[in-house]
C-alpha positions in Angstrom: 143.3 133.0 79.3 143.6 134.5 76.0 141.0 134.2 73.4 141.9 132.6 69.9 142.7 135.6 68.0 142.5 134.1 64.4 139.8 133.5 62.2 139.0 129.5 62.2 138.4 127.5 59.3 135.5 124.8 59.1 137.6 121.8 60.2 139.3 124.0 62.8 135.6 124.7 64.2 134.8 121.1 64.2 138.0 119.8 65.8 137.1 122.6 68.8 133.4 121.3 68.8 134.7 117.7 69.3 137.1 118.6 72.0 134.5 120.6 74.1 132.2 117.8 74.0 135.2 115.3 74.9 136.2 117.6 77.7 132.6 117.6 79.0 132.1 114.1 79.1 135.0 114.0 81.7 132.8 115.9 84.0 129.9 113.4 83.7 129.0 112.4 87.4 130.6 115.4 89.2 128.5 117.0 91.8 126.6 119.9 91.1 127.4 122.9 93.6 126.0 126.4 93.0 128.9 128.7 92.4 131.4 126.2 92.2 134.6 127.8 90.6 137.0 125.4 88.4 140.2 127.3 89.1 142.8 124.4 87.8 141.8 123.4 84.5 144.5 120.6 84.8 142.2 118.8 87.1 138.8 117.3 86.8 136.8 119.5 89.6 134.7 117.4 92.3 132.0 119.9 92.0 130.7 122.4 89.4 127.7 124.3 88.4 126.1 124.9 84.9 127.7 128.0 83.8 131.4 127.0 85.1 131.0 123.7 83.3 130.4 125.8 80.1 133.2 128.3 80.9 135.7 125.4 81.8 135.4 123.3 78.8 135.6 126.6 76.7 138.6 127.8 78.5 140.5 124.4 77.7 140.0 125.3 74.1 141.4 128.8 74.5 137.9 130.5 73.7 136.8 133.0 76.1 133.3 132.6 77.7 131.9 134.7 80.6 130.9 133.2 83.8 127.3 133.2 84.8 124.6 131.5 82.5 123.0 135.2 81.7 126.3 136.6 80.5 126.8 133.2 78.4 123.6 134.1 76.7 124.5 137.7 76.0 127.7 136.8 74.7 126.9 133.9 72.3 125.0 134.3 68.9 121.8 132.6 68.2 121.3 129.5 66.0 118.6 127.8 64.2 120.3 124.3 64.0 122.7 123.6 66.8 125.8 121.5 66.4 127.7 119.7 69.0 129.3 122.5 71.5 126.6 124.8 71.2 124.6 126.1 74.3 121.1 125.8 75.3 119.5 127.9 77.7 116.6 128.5 80.1 115.1 131.7 81.2 112.2 132.4 83.3 109.0 131.4 81.2 111.7 131.4 78.1 112.5 135.1 78.7 116.0 136.0 77.4 116.7 138.6 80.0 115.8 136.2 83.0 118.4 133.1 82.0 119.2 130.8 84.7 120.6 127.9 83.4 122.9 126.6 80.5 123.7 123.0 78.9 125.6 122.3 76.0 124.8 120.0 72.9 126.6 116.9 73.4 125.4 115.1 70.4 122.1 115.1 68.1 119.9 113.9 70.9 121.5 114.9 74.3 122.7 117.8 76.2 125.2 117.7 79.0 124.4 120.0 82.0 125.2 120.5 85.6 121.9 119.8 87.1 120.8 120.9 90.7 119.8 118.3 92.9 115.6 118.2 92.5 113.8 115.4 94.9 111.7 114.2 92.3 114.3 113.4 89.6 116.5 110.3 89.7 119.0 112.2 87.8 120.1 115.3 89.4 122.6 116.7 91.7 125.6 116.3 89.0 126.7 116.8 85.7 124.2 114.6 83.3 123.1 114.0 80.1 119.4 114.8 79.3 117.3 114.5 75.8 117.4 117.6 73.8 114.0 117.3 73.3 113.4 117.4 77.0 115.0 120.9 76.7 113.6 122.2 73.8 109.8 121.4 75.0 110.1 122.9 78.3 108.1 126.1 78.9 111.6 127.7 79.9 113.7 127.2 77.0 115.1 130.3 75.6 117.0 128.7 72.5 120.3 127.7 71.1 123.3 129.7 70.7 126.9 129.2 69.7 130.5 130.8 70.5 130.9 133.8 68.1 134.4 131.9 66.8 132.4 129.0 65.9 129.6 130.6 63.7 
């Protein structure tokens, strides 16, 4: 995958952001599987994990994104006001050197994420939408970040 090498104007950035969300929308309901790899971007994977969801939808827009939520956190830039397509991260007790989960801002109220199965939760074990305020109020929330080319 080659990364976009030209500077993007505001309109191009917004178009990419919308495309990221539309690509992610197609993954809703896909089974969560830790370590699952999305190898053929022409086919919706049957299973995926959180960082692979992010890596894949960015790859579809020809934007480099490393695999692994900690690597994605380290690669991206902090933002105070997240926009669609920006990323949200969890780290152990909010620590930025212990990132373990990533989701993507889907709209003003929701995050899309590949969420591991948790027996007490109705919506888990698949790609879901979760309220953004649930993320922000969770003790492990580590912040919002954006791809360097979308800043």
